[in-house]
N, C-alpha and C positions, 0 to 999 in steps of 0.2 A: 200782543204778548211781548213786544219788544221793550216795554217799560214796566213800571210797577203797577200800572192800571190793570186790574183783573179783567180778563175777557171771559165771556160766558155765552152759551147758546141761548137764544131767545125763542127760536122756532125749530122744531124737529122736522126733519125731512126723511130722505131715503139715501142709503148707501148701497150702491149696486156694484157687485163684484162679478166680472166676466173674465174671459181668457186674455183680454188685452189690457184692461185697466180697471181702476176703482173710480167710480163716479159718485160724487156727492151732490145731491140736488135738494132744493127746498129748505135748506138750513139757513138760519140767520143768526147773527151774533151781535152782542153789545161790546163796544171797545175792542172789536176784532176785525182784522184784515181778512181778505179772502183766504189767505194761507192759514190764519188762525182758525177760521171756520172749518176749513178742511181738516186740520189737526184735531180740533175738538169733536167734530163729527165722527172721525175715525175712532177716537178714544171712546166716544159714546157707544158706537156700534160694537166695538170689542167687548165692552162691559155687558151690553145686551146679549150678545152671542154667548158669553161665558155664563151668565145667569140661566139662559135657556138650555144650554148644554147640560148644566148641573141638574136642572129640573127634568130633562129628558132621561138622564141616567138614574134619577131617583125612582121614577115610576112611569109606566105607560100613560100617555094622555095628560101628563102633568105640565107640559110645556106648550108654548105657542108655535113651535116648529112644525111645519106641515110639509109633506111631500106632494108635489103637484104632478 
């Protein structure tokens, strides 16, 4: 993403948030450095969380969020 070539994710992985850090694993990207992949993965995860939060607020059982 340092030039005009568009970067994109080509493989979706996991974003893990714990008390110490945010870990991105399993993601791959096209025209992307590791920093680009981390940024794109974080952006993807934020979007997924937002969609699922809205679904959770709309009705019980409507989202993919589970309590373990």
